[in-house]
C-alpha positions as a Markdown table, in Angstrom:
| # | Residue | x | y | z |
|---|---|---|---|---|
| 1 | Unk | -6.0 | 61.7 | 0.4 |
| 2 | Unk | -9.4 | 60.2 | -0.1 |
| 3 | Unk | -10.2 | 62.7 | -2.8 |
| 4 | Unk | -6.9 | 61.9 | -4.6 |
| 5 | Unk | -7.8 | 58.2 | -4.5 |
| 6 | Unk | -11.2 | 58.9 | -6.0 |
| 7 | Unk | -9.8 | 61.1 | -8.8 |
| 8 | Unk | -7.0 | 58.6 | -9.6 |
| 9 | Unk | -9.4 | 55.7 | -9.8 |
| 10 | Unk | -11.9 | 57.6 | -11.9 |
| 11 | Unk | -9.1 | 58.9 | -14.2 |
| 12 | Unk | -7.6 | 55.4 | -14.8 |
| 13 | Unk | -11.0 | 53.9 | -15.5 |
| 14 | Unk | -11.8 | 56.9 | -17.8 |
| 15 | Unk | -8.6 | 56.3 | -19.8 |
| 16 | Unk | -9.4 | 52.6 | -20.2 |
| 17 | Unk | -13.0 | 53.3 | -21.2 |
| 18 | Unk | -12.0 | 56.2 | -23.5 |
| 19 | Unk | -9.5 | 54.0 | -25.4 |
| 20 | Unk | -11.9 | 51.1 | -25.9 |
| 21 | Unk | -14.8 | 53.5 | -26.5 |
| 22 | Unk | -13.0 | 55.1 | -29.5 |
| 23 | Unk | -13.0 | 51.8 | -31.3 |
| 24 | Unk | -16.7 | 51.2 | -30.3 |
| 25 | Unk | -17.6 | 54.5 | -31.8 |
| 26 | Unk | -15.8 | 53.7 | -35.0 |
| 27 | Unk | -17.4 | 50.3 | -35.2 |
| 28 | Unk | -20.8 | 51.9 | -34.6 |
| 29 | Unk | -21.3 | 49.8 | -31.5 |
| 30 | Unk | -21.4 | 52.5 | -28.8 |
| 31 | Unk | -24.3 | 51.0 | -26.9 |
| 32 | Unk | -22.6 | 47.7 | -26.4 |
| 33 | Unk | -21.2 | 48.9 | -23.1 |
| 34 | Unk | -24.7 | 49.7 | -21.8 |
| 35 | Unk | -25.9 | 46.3 | -23.0 |
| 36 | Unk | -23.1 | 44.5 | -21.2 |
| 37 | Unk | -23.5 | 46.5 | -18.0 |
| 38 | Unk | -27.2 | 45.4 | -17.7 |
| 39 | Unk | -27.0 | 41.9 | -19.2 |
| 40 | Unk | -24.4 | 40.7 | -16.7 |
| 41 | Unk | -27.0 | 40.6 | -13.9 |
| 42 | Unk | -27.9 | 36.9 | -14.4 |
| 43 | Unk | -24.2 | 36.0 | -14.4 |
| 44 | Unk | -23.8 | 37.6 | -11.0 |
| 45 | Unk | -26.8 | 35.8 | -9.6 |
| 46 | Unk | -25.8 | 32.4 | -11.0 |
| 47 | Unk | -22.2 | 32.9 | -9.6 |
| 48 | Unk | -23.7 | 33.7 | -6.2 |
| 49 | Unk | -26.0 | 30.6 | -6.3 |
| 50 | Unk | -23.1 | 28.3 | -7.3 |
| 51 | Unk | -20.5 | 29.7 | -4.8 |
| 52 | Unk | -22.9 | 30.7 | -2.0 |
| 53 | Unk | -20.7 | 33.8 | -1.5 |
| 54 | Unk | -20.8 | 37.5 | -2.4 |
| 55 | Unk | -17.0 | 37.6 | -2.8 |
| 56 | Unk | -15.9 | 39.8 | -5.7 |
| 57 | Unk | -14.0 | 37.1 | -7.6 |
| 58 | Unk | -16.9 | 34.7 | -8.2 |
| 59 | Unk | -19.1 | 37.6 | -9.1 |
| 60 | Unk | -16.6 | 39.0 | -11.6 |
| 61 | Unk | -16.1 | 35.6 | -13.2 |
| 62 | Unk | -19.9 | 35.1 | -13.6 |
| 63 | Unk | -20.4 | 38.7 | -14.8 |
| 64 | Unk | -17.5 | 38.5 | -17.3 |
| 65 | Unk | -18.7 | 35.2 | -18.7 |
| 66 | Unk | -22.2 | 36.5 | -19.4 |
| 67 | Unk | -20.7 | 39.7 | -20.7 |
| 68 | Unk | -18.8 | 37.7 | -23.4 |
| 69 | Unk | -22.0 | 35.7 | -24.0 |
| 70 | Unk | -23.8 | 39.0 | -24.6 |
| 71 | Unk | -21.4 | 39.9 | -27.4 |
| 72 | Unk | -21.8 | 36.5 | -29.0 |
| 73 | Unk | -25.6 | 36.7 | -28.9 |
| 74 | Unk | -25.5 | 40.2 | -30.4 |
| 75 | Unk | -23.2 | 39.0 | -33.2 |
| 76 | Unk | -25.4 | 36.0 | -33.9 |
| 77 | Unk | -28.6 | 38.0 | -34.1 |
| 78 | Unk | -27.0 | 40.5 | -36.3 |
| 79 | Unk | -25.4 | 38.1 | -38.8 |
| 80 | Unk | -27.6 | 35.0 | -38.6 |
| 81 | Unk | -31.0 | 36.5 | -37.9 |
| 82 | Unk | -30.1 | 39.6 | -40.0 |
| 83 | Unk | -31.3 | 42.0 | -37.4 |
| 84 | Unk | -29.8 | 45.5 | -37.4 |
| 85 | Unk | -27.0 | 46.0 | -34.9 |
| 86 | Unk | -29.0 | 48.3 | -32.6 |
| 87 | Unk | -31.9 | 45.9 | -32.6 |
| 88 | Unk | -29.7 | 43.0 | -31.7 |
| 89 | Unk | -28.2 | 45.0 | -28.8 |
| 90 | Unk | -31.7 | 46.0 | -27.5 |
| 91 | Unk | -33.1 | 42.5 | -27.7 |
| 92 | Unk | -30.1 | 40.9 | -26.0 |
| 93 | Unk | -29.6 | 43.2 | -23.1 |
| 94 | Unk | -33.3 | 43.6 | -22.2 |
| 95 | Unk | -33.8 | 39.8 | -22.3 |
| 96 | Unk | -30.7 | 38.9 | -20.2 |
| 97 | Unk | -31.5 | 41.8 | -17.7 |
| 98 | Unk | -35.0 | 40.5 | -17.3 |
| 99 | Unk | -33.7 | 37.0 | -16.6 |
| 100 | Unk | -31.4 | 38.4 | -14.0 |
| 101 | Unk | -34.3 | 40.3 | -12.3 |
| 102 | Unk | -36.4 | 37.1 | -12.2 |
| 103 | Unk | -33.5 | 35.1 | -10.8 |
| 104 | Unk | -32.9 | 37.6 | -8.0 |
| 105 | Unk | -36.6 | 37.7 | -7.2 |
| 106 | Unk | -37.0 | 33.9 | -7.1 |
| 107 | Unk | -33.7 | 32.7 | -5.5 |
| 108 | Unk | -32.3 | 35.6 | -3.4 |
| 109 | Unk | -35.2 | 36.9 | -1.4 |
| 110 | Unk | -33.4 | 36.4 | 1.8 |
| 111 | Unk | -30.1 | 37.9 | 0.7 |
| 112 | Unk | -28.9 | 41.5 | 0.3 |
| 113 | Unk | -28.5 | 41.1 | -3.5 |
| 114 | Unk | -30.6 | 43.2 | -5.7 |
| 115 | Unk | -30.3 | 44.9 | -9.0 |
| 116 | Unk | -29.6 | 48.3 | -7.5 |
| 117 | Unk | -26.6 | 47.2 | -5.4 |
| 118 | Unk | -25.3 | 45.2 | -8.3 |
| 119 | Unk | -25.6 | 47.8 | -11.0 |
| 120 | Unk | -25.1 | 51.1 | -9.2 |
| 121 | Unk | -21.7 | 51.1 | -7.6 |
| 122 | Unk | -20.4 | 54.3 | -5.9 |
| 123 | Unk | -16.9 | 55.7 | -6.6 |
| 124 | Unk | -17.1 | 57.6 | -3.2 |
| 125 | Unk | -16.6 | 54.2 | -1.5 |
| 126 | Unk | -13.2 | 53.5 | -3.2 |
| 127 | Unk | -11.1 | 54.9 | -0.3 |
| 128 | Unk | -12.8 | 52.6 | 2.1 |
| 129 | Unk | -11.5 | 49.3 | 0.6 |
| 130 | Unk | -7.8 | 49.5 | 1.1 |
| 131 | Unk | -5.1 | 46.9 | 0.7 |
| 132 | Unk | -2.5 | 46.4 | 3.4 |
| 133 | Unk | 0.9 | 44.7 | 3.3 |
| 134 | Unk | 2.2 | 42.2 | 5.9 |
| 135 | Unk | 3.5 | 45.1 | 8.0 |
| 136 | Unk | 0.1 | 46.7 | 8.1 |
| 137 | Unk | 1.0 | 49.6 | 5.8 |
| 138 | Unk | -1.7 | 50.8 | 3.4 |
| 139 | Unk | -1.0 | 50.2 | -0.3 |
| 140 | Unk | -4.0 | 52.2 | -1.5 |
| 141 | Unk | -7.5 | 51.2 | -2.6 |
| 142 | Unk | -8.1 | 47.8 | -4.1 |
| 143 | Unk | -10.1 | 49.4 | -6.9 |
| 144 | Unk | -7.1 | 51.5 | -7.8 |
| 145 | Unk | -4.8 | 48.5 | -8.2 |
| 146 | Unk | -7.4 | 46.5 | -10.2 |
| 147 | Unk | -8.2 | 49.4 | -12.5 |
| 148 | Unk | -4.4 | 50.1 | -13.0 |
| 149 | Unk | -3.8 | 46.5 | -14.0 |
| 150 | Unk | -6.7 | 46.6 | -16.4 |
| 151 | Unk | -5.3 | 49.8 | -18.0 |
| 152 | Unk | -1.9 | 48.1 | -18.5 |
| 153 | Unk | -3.7 | 45.2 | -20.2 |
| 154 | Unk | -5.7 | 47.5 | -22.5 |
| 155 | Unk | -2.6 | 49.5 | -23.4 |
| 156 | Unk | -0.7 | 46.3 | -24.2 |
| 157 | Unk | -3.6 | 45.0 | -26.3 |
| 158 | Unk | -3.8 | 48.2 | -28.3 |
| 159 | Unk | 0.0 | 48.4 | -28.8 |
| 160 | Unk | 0.3 | 44.8 | -30.0 |
| 161 | Unk | -2.9 | 44.6 | -32.0 |
| 162 | Unk | -3.1 | 48.2 | -33.3 |
| 163 | Unk | -3.0 | 47.2 | -36.9 |
| 164 | Unk | -5.7 | 44.6 | -36.6 |
| 165 | Unk | -7.9 | 46.9 | -34.6 |
| 166 | Unk | -7.3 | 49.7 | -37.0 |
| 167 | Unk | -8.2 | 47.8 | -40.2 |
| 168 | Unk | -11.1 | 45.9 | -38.8 |
| 169 | Unk | -12.6 | 49.1 | -37.3 |
| 170 | Unk | -12.5 | 51.1 | -40.5 |
| 171 | Unk | -12.8 | 48.6 | -43.4 |
| 172 | Unk | -13.7 | 44.9 | -42.7 |
| 173 | Unk | -13.6 | 43.9 | -46.4 |
| 174 | Unk | -10.1 | 45.4 | -46.8 |
| 175 | Unk | -8.9 | 43.6 | -43.6 |
| 176 | Unk | -10.3 | 40.3 | -45.0 |
| 177 | Unk | -8.5 | 40.8 | -48.3 |
| 178 | Unk | -5.2 | 41.0 | -46.3 |
| 179 | Unk | -6.0 | 37.7 | -44.6 |
| 180 | Unk | -6.8 | 39.3 | -41.2 |
| 181 | Unk | -9.2 | 37.3 | -39.1 |
| 182 | Unk | -12.0 | 39.8 | -38.4 |
| 183 | Unk | -13.8 | 37.4 | -36.2 |
| 184 | Unk | -10.7 | 37.0 | -33.9 |
| 185 | Unk | -10.3 | 40.7 | -33.5 |
| 186 | Unk | -14.0 | 41.3 | -33.0 |
| 187 | Unk | -14.4 | 38.8 | -30.2 |
| 188 | Unk | -11.1 | 39.5 | -28.6 |
| 189 | Unk | -11.9 | 43.2 | -28.5 |
| 190 | Unk | -15.4 | 42.6 | -27.3 |
| 191 | Unk | -14.2 | 40.3 | -24.5 |
| 192 | Unk | -11.9 | 43.1 | -23.3 |
| 193 | Unk | -14.8 | 45.5 | -23.4 |
| 194 | Unk | -16.8 | 43.1 | -21.4 |
| 195 | Unk | -14.0 | 42.6 | -18.8 |
| 196 | Unk | -13.5 | 46.4 | -18.6 |
| 197 | Unk | -17.2 | 47.1 | -18.1 |
| 198 | Unk | -17.6 | 44.4 | -15.4 |
| 199 | Unk | -14.4 | 45.3 | -13.5 |
| 200 | Unk | -15.2 | 49.0 | -13.6 |
| 201 | Unk | -18.8 | 49.1 | -12.6 |
| 202 | Unk | -18.0 | 47.3 | -9.4 |
| 203 | Unk | -16.0 | 50.5 | -8.4 |
| 204 | Unk | -17.8 | 53.3 | -10.1 |
| 205 | Unk | -21.2 | 52.0 | -11.1 |
| 206 | Unk | -22.7 | 51.0 | -14.5 |
| 207 | Unk | -24.0 | 54.5 | -15.3 |
| 208 | Unk | -20.6 | 56.2 | -15.1 |
| 209 | Unk | -18.9 | 53.3 | -17.0 |
| 210 | Unk | -21.3 | 53.8 | -19.9 |
| 211 | Unk | -20.8 | 57.5 | -19.8 |
| 212 | Unk | -17.0 | 57.1 | -19.9 |
| 213 | Unk | -17.2 | 54.5 | -22.6 |
| 214 | Unk | -19.2 | 56.6 | -25.0 |
| 215 | Unk | -19.0 | 60.4 | -24.4 |
| 216 | Unk | -15.3 | 61.2 | -24.3 |
| 217 | Unk | -14.7 | 59.1 | -27.4 |
| 218 | Unk | -17.6 | 60.7 | -29.1 |
| 219 | Unk | -16.3 | 64.2 | -28.3 |
| 220 | Unk | -12.9 | 63.2 | -29.6 |
| 221 | Unk | -14.4 | 61.9 | -32.8 |
| 222 | Unk | -16.0 | 65.3 | -33.4 |
| 223 | Unk | -12.6 | 67.0 | -33.3 |
| 224 | Unk | -10.2 | 64.8 | -35.3 |
| 225 | Unk | -10.1 | 62.4 | -38.2 |
| 226 | Unk | -6.9 | 60.6 | -37.0 |
| 227 | Unk | -7.2 | 57.5 | -34.9 |
| 228 | Unk | -4.1 | 58.1 | -32.7 |
| 229 | Unk | -5.2 | 61.7 | -32.0 |
| 230 | Unk | -8.7 | 60.4 | -31.2 |
| 231 | Unk | -7.4 | 57.9 | -28.7 |
| 232 | Unk | -5.3 | 60.6 | -26.9 |
| 233 | Unk | -8.2 | 63.1 | -26.9 |
| 234 | Unk | -10.6 | 60.5 | -25.5 |
| 235 | Unk | -8.2 | 59.6 | -22.7 |
| 236 | Unk | -7.6 | 63.3 | -21.9 |
| 237 | Unk | -11.4 | 64.1 | -21.9 |
| 238 | Unk | -12.0 | 61.2 | -19.6 |
| 239 | Unk | -9.4 | 62.4 | -17.1 |
| 240 | Unk | -10.7 | 65.9 | -17.4 |
| 241 | Unk | -14.2 | 64.6 | -16.7 |
| 242 | Unk | -13.0 | 62.7 | -13.6 |
| 243 | Unk | -11.2 | 65.7 | -12.1 |
| 244 | Unk | -14.0 | 68.2 | -13.0 |
| 245 | Unk | -16.7 | 65.9 | -11.8 |
| 246 | Unk | -15.1 | 65.4 | -8.4 |
| 247 | Unk | -14.8 | 69.1 | -7.7 |
| 248 | Unk | -18.3 | 69.7 | -9.1 |
| 249 | Unk | -19.7 | 67.1 | -6.7 |
| 250 | Unk | -17.7 | 68.6 | -3.8 |
| 251 | Unk | -19.1 | 72.0 | -4.6 |
| 252 | Unk | -22.7 | 70.8 | -4.9 |
| 253 | Unk | -22.4 | 68.2 | -2.2 |
| 254 | Unk | -23.9 | 65.7 | -4.6 |
| 255 | Unk | -23.1 | 62.3 | -6.2 |
| 256 | Unk | -19.5 | 62.0 | -7.5 |
| 257 | Unk | -20.4 | 59.5 | -10.2 |
| 258 | Unk | -23.3 | 61.6 | -11.3 |
| 259 | Unk | -21.1 | 64.8 | -11.4 |
| 260 | Unk | -18.4 | 62.9 | -13.5 |
| 261 | Unk | -21.0 | 61.7 | -15.9 |
| 262 | Unk | -22.4 | 65.3 | -16.2 |
| 263 | Unk | -18.9 | 66.6 | -16.9 |
| 264 | Unk | -18.5 | 64.2 | -19.8 |
| 265 | Unk | -21.7 | 65.7 | -21.3 |
| 266 | Unk | -20.4 | 69.3 | -20.8 |
| 267 | Unk | -17.1 | 68.3 | -22.6 |
| 268 | Unk | -19.1 | 66.8 | -25.4 |
| 269 | Unk | -21.2 | 69.9 | -25.8 |
| 270 | Unk | -18.0 | 72.1 | -26.0 |
| 271 | Unk | -16.5 | 69.7 | -28.5 |
| 272 | Unk | -19.7 | 69.8 | -30.6 |
| 273 | Unk | -19.7 | 73.6 | -30.6 |
| 274 | Unk | -16.0 | 73.7 | -31.6 |
| 275 | Unk | -16.6 | 71.2 | -34.4 |
| 276 | Unk | -19.3 | 73.4 | -35.8 |
| 277 | Unk | -17.1 | 76.5 | -35.7 |
| 278 | Unk | -14.1 | 74.7 | -37.0 |
| 279 | Unk | -14.8 | 71.7 | -39.3 |
| 280 | Unk | -12.2 | 68.9 | -39.3 |
| 281 | Unk | -9.5 | 69.5 | -42.0 |
| 282 | Unk | -8.0 | 66.0 | -41.7 |
| 283 | Unk | -9.0 | 63.4 | -44.1 |
| 284 | Unk | -11.1 | 60.6 | -42.7 |
| 285 | Unk | -9.1 | 57.4 | -42.3 |
| 286 | Unk | -12.2 | 55.5 | -43.3 |
| 287 | Unk | -12.2 | 57.3 | -46.7 |
| 288 | Unk | -8.4 | 56.7 | -47.0 |
| 289 | Unk | -8.8 | 52.9 | -46.5 |
| 290 | Unk | -11.7 | 52.8 | -49.0 |
| 291 | Unk | -9.4 | 54.0 | -51.7 |
| 292 | Unk | -7.1 | 51.1 | -51.0 |
| 293 | Unk | -9.7 | 48.4 | -51.6 |
C-alpha cells in the first residue's frame, strides 16, 4: 500500500507539472521552476520568524508569496532593465537564494531549519503522514490529498483559460491585437506555477519538481506540434516516469525521487531518438498563428 501511495502522489504531481511545464516550454521559460524552487527559501525563513512555528501552512504561505515575487522580479528585469530572460532568471534566483541562506545562518542557528531540509523533500516519506477521520480511519496521505486538489485547480484553470494561455504562449502580439491582457495571463499562470512548485517540493523535493516540470514537457514537444497532444503526452510521460522510477528505485534500493528524475531523462532520450528518426509532420501552431497576424 505504501508503494501505491508513493506512485499515486508522484503521478498526480507529475501530471500537474507536465501540464504547466508544457506552457513554460512554449514560453521559453523552462528554468523558472528551478528559480522558484530555490528563491522561496527566504520566504520560508521569514514565515518561520514571524509565526515561530514550522507548521506547513505558514511555510507554504511564505514560500508562495516569495515565489510570486520571483516571477515579478524576473519580469521587471527582463522588460525594464532589458536583460535577457535567462539572465533575469539567473540573477533573481541566486540573489534570493543567497538571502535565504544568510537568514538561516543568522536567525535560525538553534533550530532544525536548513537549506537541505527545506529544499530536498523525500517522496518516500509520503505514506508516513496520513489523514484520519473522526472514527480513526485512515483517508490516505496528506500529500496525496493536497496534490490532488492542486491538480483539479490546474485542470480547471487550463479548461477555463485555454484560449488565453494558447494565444499568449504562441504569439503575444496577436493576443494583444485581440484585446487579450497578456500581463493578466502571464502573472496568473506564473502564480500557479509558483504555487505548484512550492506545494509539490514539500512532498517530493525541489529536484524532482524541476525534473517533472521540464523533462516530460520537453519530450512531448519533440514528438508533436499540437498543443493538446503535447499536454496529453507530457502528462503521460510524467506518470510513466513516476511508475518506472519507483520500480527502478526498488530494484536498486536507491532514492525514489532520484530514480523518478532519472526516468524522465530516459524518456526524453527515447523521445529525442524517435524525433530524429521520424520528424514531426504536423504544422507548428506558432507558425499557424503568425500567418494570422
